[in-house]
C-alpha positions in Angstrom: 22.8 27.1 54.0 21.4 28.7 50.7 23.1 31.4 49.0 21.8 34.3 47.7 23.7 34.3 44.5 23.2 33.0 41.1 25.7 31.5 39.5 25.3 32.6 36.0 27.3 31.5 32.2 28.0 34.8 30.3 29.5 34.6 26.7 30.8 37.8 25.7 33.1 39.0 23.2 36.7 39.2 23.8 37.1 43.1 23.0 34.2 44.0 25.3 35.2 41.8 28.2 38.7 43.2 27.5 37.0 47.0 28.0 35.3 45.8 31.3 38.6 44.3 32.5 40.4 47.5 32.1 37.4 49.4 34.0 37.3 47.3 36.6 40.9 47.9 37.0 40.9 51.7 36.8 37.9 51.6 39.4 39.6 49.0 42.0 37.0 46.3 41.5 37.0 42.6 40.4 35.6 42.2 37.1 32.5 40.2 38.4 32.0 43.9 40.2 32.1 45.4 37.9 29.7 43.2 36.0 27.5 43.7 39.0 27.9 47.2 39.0 26.8 47.6 35.3 23.9 45.7 35.3 22.7 47.5 38.8 22.9 50.8 36.8 21.0 49.0 33.8 18.4 48.0 36.1 17.9 51.5 37.8 17.9 53.5 34.1 15.2 51.3 33.0 13.1 51.7 36.3 13.7 55.1 36.0 12.3 55.3 32.8 9.6 52.4 33.4 8.9 52.5 36.4 10.0 50.1 39.6 10.1 46.5 38.6 7.8 44.3 41.4 7.7 40.5 40.9 9.6 37.9 43.5 11.6 35.3 41.5 12.2 31.5 43.2 14.8 29.4 41.7 14.5 26.1 42.6 17.3 24.0 43.5 
């Protein structure tokens, strides 16, 4: 069965990562879930300003 999850390598400033890790701990989330939450907020903010992003994205495996 194909997973809906995409694996992606992220390069990030160490200090920024530590700050996100701190927030994740405070919010009782994993660092991965915290990044996902931050990205979702960013997309929501963008769509509120510019309208819904409508597209279908296919990933060939």
